[in-house]
C-alpha positions, 0 to 999 in steps of 0.5 A, spaced: 500 500 500 502 506 498 505 510 504 504 518 503 509 522 506 507 529 503 505 534 497 508 537 492 509 545 492 512 551 488 518 553 492 524 557 489 522 556 482 521 549 483 519 544 480 523 543 474 525 537 470 531 536 475 528 537 482 521 538 485 520 540 492 514 537 497 512 539 504 513 533 509 506 531 512 506 531 520 507 524 523 505 521 529 507 514 527 514 515 529 516 515 521 521 520 520 522 523 513 530 523 512 535 525 506 537 519 502 530 516 502 527 514 495 520 517 493 515 517 487 509 521 485 505 521 479 507 526 474 504 528 467 509 523 464 508 517 469 511 514 475 516 519 477 522 516 482 527 521 485 531 521 491 531 526 497 537 531 497 535 536 502 530 538 507 529 545 509 526 546 516 522 553 516 518 557 521 515 563 520 515 565 528 523 565 527 524 569 521 523 576 525 529 578 530 524 582 534 520 576 535 526 572 537 528 577 542 521 577 545 521 569 545 528 569 549 526 574 554 520 570 557 521 564 561 514 562 563 513 556 558 505 557 559 506 564 557 510 562 551 506 557 548 500 562 548 504 568 545 508 564 541 504 557 538 511 556 534 510 549 533 503 550 529 507 554 524 513 549 523 513 545 517 519 542 513 520 542 505 524 536 502 528 538 495 528 531 491 532 530 485 529 527 479 532 520 477 527 518 472 520 516 469 519 509 470 515 505 465 512 498 468 510 492 464 503 491 463 501 496 469 503 491 474 508 496 478 513 491 479 517 489 473 520 495 470 520 495 462 524 502 461 526 508 465 526 514 461 529 521 462 524 527 465 522 532 460 516 535 464 516 538 471 512 534 477 505 537 478 504 542 484 499 539 489 501 532 487 502 527 493 509 524 494 509 517 496 515 512 499 518 507 494 516 500 496 522 495 496 520 491 490 520 497 486 526 500 489 529 493 487 527 493 480 529 500 479 536 499 482 537 493 479 538 488 485 537 481 485 532 480 491 532 472 490 539 470 488 543 476 489 550 477 494 547 480 500 552 486 502 547 490 507 542 495 507 540 500 503 542 507 507 536 510 510 530 505 507 533 499 511 531 495 505 536 489 503 542 490 498 542 484 494 547 485 488 547 481 482 553 477 482 554 477 474 553 484 474 558 485 479 563 480 478 563 479 470 565 486 468 570 487 474 570 491 480 574 495 485 574 496 493 577 503 494 578 506 501 583 509 506 587 505 511 582 502 516 576 504 512 573 497 512 576 494 505 578 487 508 571 487 512 567 488 506 572 483 502 570 478 507 563 479 506 563 478 499 567 472 499 562 469 504 556 470 500 560 467 494 562 461 498 556 460 501 551 461 495 547 455 493 548 456 485 554 455 482 559 460 483 566 461 480 573 459 483 576 465 487 584 466 487 586 471 493 592 475 493 593 476 501 599 481 502 598 481 510 595 475 512 588 478 513 584 472 510 587 466 513 582 465 519 577 463 513 581 456 513 579 455 521 571 456 520 568 449 520 562 451 515 568 453 510 573 447 512 573 444 505 572 450 501 579 454 503 586 452 501 592 456 503 598 456 499 604 458 503 608 463 498 615 460 501 614 453 497 612 457 491 616 455 484 616 458 477 617 453 472 623 454 468 622 450 462 615 453 461 619 460 461 621 463 454 627 468 454 622 474 453 620 472 460 627 473 463 627 480 460 621 482 463 623 480 470 630 482 469 630 488 464 637 490 463 637 483 459 638 486 452 635 484 445 641 481 443 642 477 450 635 475 449 636 471 442 643 468 445 639 466 451 633 463 447 639 458 444 641 456 451 634 454 453 632 450 447 639 446 448 636 444 455 629 442 452 632 438 447 637 434 453 634 427 454 638 427 460 634 433 463 627 430 461 624 437 460 626 438 468 632 444 469 633 449 473 636 456 473 643 453 476 643 448 470 642 454 465 647 458 468 652 452 468 650 451 460 652 458 459 659 458 463 661 451 459 659 453 452 664 455 447 660 459 443 657 466 443 661 472 446 664 472 452 661 479 454 654 477 453 655 470 457 658 474 463 652 479 462 647 473 462 650 469 468 650 476 472 642 477 470 640 470 471 644 469 478 641 475 480 634 471 479 636 465 482 637 469 489 630 470 489 629 462 490 622 462 486 625 459 480 625 451 480 624 445 475 617 445 475 611 449 477 608 449 485 603 449 486 600 446 479 595 451 477 592 446 472 589 443 478 588 447 484 582 451 482 575 449 483 568 452 483 565 454 490 572 454 493 577 459 494 585 459 494 589 464 498 596 465 496 599 468 503 604 473 501 604 476 508 611 473 510 614 476 504 618 483 504 621 483 497 616 487 493 620 485 487 619 478 489 612 479 490 611 483 483 614 477 479 610 472 483 603 476 482 605 477 474 606 469 473 600 467 477 596 472 473 599 470 466 598 463 468 591 463 470 589 468 464 592 463 459 589 457 462 582 460 463 583 462 455 584 455 454 578 452 458 583 448 462 581 451 469 574 454 471 571 461 471 575 465 477 575 471 481 582 474 482 582 478 488 588 482 488 589 486 495 594 492 495 593 493 488 597 499 488 603 496 489 602 492 483 600 496 478 602 503 479 602 510 475 607 515 474 607 521 478 613 525 477 614 529 471 620 533 467 619 539 463 620 539 456 620 544 450 613 541 449 610 542 456 610 537 462 611 529 461 612 523 464 618 519 464 615 514 459 613 519 454 620 522 453 625 520 448 632 521 447 633 527 443 627 531 445 629 538 448 628 538 456 629 544 461 636 544 464 639 549 469 646 552 468 649 553 475 654 558 472 649 563 468 643 561 473 639 560 467 634 555 464 636 552 457 633 547 453 638 541 451 637 534 448 636 528 452 642 524 451 640 518 455 634 515 459 636 510 465 631 506 468 632 501 473 629 497 479 630 500 486 628 497 493 630 500 500 631 506 503 630 513 499 631 520 502 625 525 502 627 532 501 620 536 503 618 543 505 610 544 505 611 550 501 616 549 496 619 541 495 616 534 495 622 530 492 624 522 493 631 521 491 636 515 492 641 515 497 646 516 491 643 521 488 647 528 487 643 534 490 644 541 487 644 545 493 647 550 498 649 548 505 651 553 511 659 554 512 663 559 516 668 564 513 675 566 517 671 571 521 666 565 523 660 568 520 656 563 517 654 564 509 651 559 504 656 555 500 656 556 492 652 551 488 655 544 490 653 537 488 652 533 494 650 525 495 643 525 498 646 520 504 651 525 505 647 531 506 648 536 512 642 539 516 640 546 513 640 546 506 637 550 500 635 547 493 635 552 488 627 552 485 627 558 480 631 561 474 629 565 468 629 562 461 635 563 457 631 566 451 633 569 444 627 568 440 621 573 440 614 571 437 611 575 431 605 578 435 604 585 438 603 586 445 596 588 445 594 582 442 598 578 447 594 581 453 587 580 449 589 573 448 590 572 456 584 575 458 580 571 453 584 565 456 581 567 463 574 570 462 573 569 454 568 564 451 567 562 444 560 562 440 559 557 434 553 559 429 550 555 424 553 548 426 560 551 427 561 554 420 561 561 424 564 563 431 566 569 435 569 570 441 567 574 447 570 577 454 565 578 460 568 583 465 565 586 471 565 593 473 568 592 480 575 591 476 576 598 475 583 600 472 583 593 469 577 594 466 579 601 463 585 598 461 581 592 457 577 598 454 583 602 451 587 596 449 581 592 445 579 599 442 586 600 440 587 593 437 580 591 434 576 598 433 570 594 430 569 590 437 562 592 440 562 593 447 555 593 451 553 593 459 549 587 462 546 587 469 544 580 472 538 580 476 539 575 482 534 575 488 539 573 493 546 576 490 547 583 488 551 583 482 555 589 479 554 591 471 558 587 467 562 589 460 561 585 454 566 585 449 564 582 442 569 580 437 566 580 430 568 575 424 575 578 422 578 579 430 575 572 432 579 569 426 585 572 428 585 571 435 583 563 433 589 563 429 593 563 435 588 559 440 586 554 435 579 553 438 582 551 445 580 557 448 582 556 455 589 554 454 596 558 453 598 557 445 604 552 445 607 557 440 607 563 444 610 559 450 615 556 446 617 562 442 615 568 446 621 573 449 621 573 457 618 580 456 612 577 452 611 572 457 611 577 462 605 581 458 601 574 458 602 573 465 600 579 467 594 579 463 592 572 466 593 574 473 588 580 471 583 575 469 583 570 474 588 572 479 588 575 486 594 579 488 596 578 496 601 580 501 604 575 506 605 577 514 612 580 512 609 584 506 611 579 501 607 579 494 604 573 492 599 571 487 593 565 487 591 564 480 584 560 480 583 555 474 577 552 476 577 544 474 582 546 468 588 541 470 591 543 463 591 550 464 594 549 471 599 546 467 600 551 462 600 557 467 605 553 472 610 552 466 609 559 464 611 561 471 617 556 470 620 560 464 619 567 467 623 564 473 617 564 478 616 559 484 609 556 482 606 550 486 600 547 483 595 544 488 588 542 489 583 545 494 579 539 498 573 543 499 571 544 492 575 540 488 578 546 485 585 547 482 589 553 484 597 555 482 600 559 488 606 564 485 611 567 489 616 572 487 620 572 493 621 564 494 628 562 490 630 556 494 627 550 498 629 550 505 630 543 508 632 543 515 633 536 516 633 530 511 628 524 512 628 517 510 623 512 508 622 505 504 621 505 497 620 499 492 619 500 484 623 503 478 627 509 479 629 513 473 634 518 470 636 522 464 643 524 461 643 532 459 648 537 459 649 541 465 647 535 469 641 538 472 634 538 470 627 541 472 622 536 474 615 536 478 612 532 484 605 533 487 605 539 484 612 542 486 617 544 481 624 543 483 631 542 480 634 535 480 641 532 478 643 527 473 642 521 478 636 516 479 630 520 481 625 515 485 619 516 481 613 512 482 612 507 476 609 501 473 610 495 476 612 488 473 605 485 473 602 492 471 601 489 463 598 483 465 593 486 470 591 491 464 590 485 459 585 482 464 582 488 466 581 489 458 579 482 456 578 478 462 570 478 461 570 475 455 573 469 458 570 469 465 576 471 468 573 476 473 578 481 477 577 485 483 582 490 485 583 493 493 587 499 494 587 505 499 591 509 493 587 510 487 591 515 485 597 510 484 593 505 480 593 505 473 588 509 469 587 504 464 586 498 469 581 503 473 577 505 467 576 498 466 573 496 473 566 497 471 563 497 478 567 501 484 565 500 491 568 506 495 568 506 502 572 512 504 577 516 501 579 523 503 586 525 499 584 530 493 589 527 488 585 520 489 578 523 488 581 527 482 584 520 479 577 517 481 573 522 477 578 522 471 578 515 470 570 514 471 565 518 468 560 516 473 563 519 479 561 526 479 564 532 483 557 531 487 559 524 489 566 525 490 564 530 496 560 525 499 565 519 498 570 524 503 564 524 508 563 516 508 563 513 515 566 506 517 561 501 515 558 505 509 559 504 502 558 507 495 556 502 490 557 505 483 557 503 476 555 496 472 553 492 478 547 497 479 542 502 475 543 508 480 549 509 485 547 507 491 549 508 499 549 501 503 550 500 510 555 494 510 552 488 514 556 484 519 560 478 517 558 471 518 564 469 521 569 473 525 577 473 525 580 471 531 584 478 530 578 482 530 578 484 537 585 484 538 587 491 541 594 494 542 593 494 550 591 487 550 598 485 546 602 490 550 599 486 556 601 479 553 608 482 551 609 484 558 607 477 561 611 474 557 617 478 558 
């Protein structure tokens, strides 16, 4: 039976096709209408379903300050109730977001035939009802009979039963900060799959921390759980080609791969070995061979000996992946006792490749691969180098490409060719050079840091040393690292100063209008009267450069905010064509031709014009001038503007504003150095890279902060060995029923390719703005609105979005059926146990 909760009214120019308001009926039955409830109404188009987004509580008695004053001055409750019957005038208005028009099968109001977009507003005066559970299940796409039960739909208390095929077959991710409940939710999903009565895929779980080993001790799951200790794991050498060795040891050259292939073939043909041989056999064969180059053999012996020390290569595969997977069972690969990231990456790469191959050949059943701490095994690059063509990640640069280097003698930036690119693995401690206002660098201990350090003269007064290269491990306390230098520019762009200013204003405050299917276009600049002298300069410059430009005033009326008049500059056909010959239809980007060829004075004119548009000039407590340049969510414009600052010799930091997910660039004219009081160290495992370039110092950026780095490996985030196969499974796995679940606390470090292929995402709580932005960039379903909600989720709450459901839904996660013995272990109890034992 429909449950009426209110009536639609006209309020603040609503209803429209996106929202409708309704007055909440006063209730005495204890039912409270809350934000997040699903409601419906009968509109002219049919059954309109929506979600309560906002509730406003109004009371006319408390709109007048004098009334409130009188109310507060009287302490007799009986008199107050008689004079101020405020409860009778209190009412609540809900604002509902329209989700769609539901068309039912045969008018039964249970089976949904189609969901259409709204094209006409809801009707004022119409009743509003709570959506019933059957209808909500059909609308969201839940499977109430055979679905995986993960909890309750938030607010409604309806069961959230997710269709297994929709969640698993097109892959999914579980994303949250540390301690947000990732492992807990994963356990719930595993319980549902293993306890399901209908056929389910086999589960392969890569357990990095040993958090799921408790499952083997659950009586109800006794025959469904296998644990594979990685201590006994072996990769079969006879199954590997020479190219596999190159993947695990990247220093092996193509020529060495060719020679290695010959040695492998010899061992395979050896009747005494019978197809069973080890790395030691391979090394001995190379050592005793009379054929081949001596240097090639020595290099191969060195690379293979390094792999042998990992102790994970043997004559046969263990466990035999052909036979350990069974439907409705889970195989847990326990990596908790393994410290080496490289070793774990090789194991995971081998497992993923073998499982995917066997599934394609239909030698093993369909499976779900759950990869915990996935960001360790499919990292993305986040350190960039400044080249002639802008910021680039190290794997996008090429030998011979021009990059910016710092000449410590002339104190200028120069463009020089990249002579060599070096890439290698690193595992161990690195040095962190960090200052909140200037630098965020991770460098290896043998990295040469260009710096000044404190020293004393004969008069025992301290001063800064000259520029010196110092190994990171030998850095003293209190150093400074140069951040800025002007570009050594000998060119000048063939463009006049007035046009540079106009282009700067269009980039920040301009728009382009198209007519007749983009056959014609015109540019327009809008500027407020409050700009004062800036507006006066704009009128003079634009009238001087383009006399035919039309200038008119427009006043925007708004009931809430009073806005000043705006001046609209309308550029006609000829002027627009000339401007577009520079902008090339990219209205809000700095033209590359200007960045790359303009003189310093021309770049400064452009800088000043852009600051006039979207910049704010401010002063610090010590009266140092700095600028905040706002670009909204235009990440590319932020990159362009930061590059412009670097070329001009200004310190600029690109950062994300957490509250509104906007981007800003902070420009300092005072800051020339990054001051580091004391270096720190942290553990790092991954690739490190370097380039060889003239002057031995080049310009890089990490986490939005620009600094100079020397010719020594820079510890930058990079892809892992297993990244390629994980991307392949993400792209192609669904065709072969090889399902993928990635669990991570750092979405920013996940490969964008992988993340975009995970068609469903379960997000518990993410607060890092870089992670939220990475999620938004890789998933169209995650808007700024949802990003804001994600950062406020509590423990035990999740957002399910993507292919698994028709509409994003918030769910309260259910309790686990089986508890881990470590679940109730506290720090105090462990300390007490330790004290008793000692």
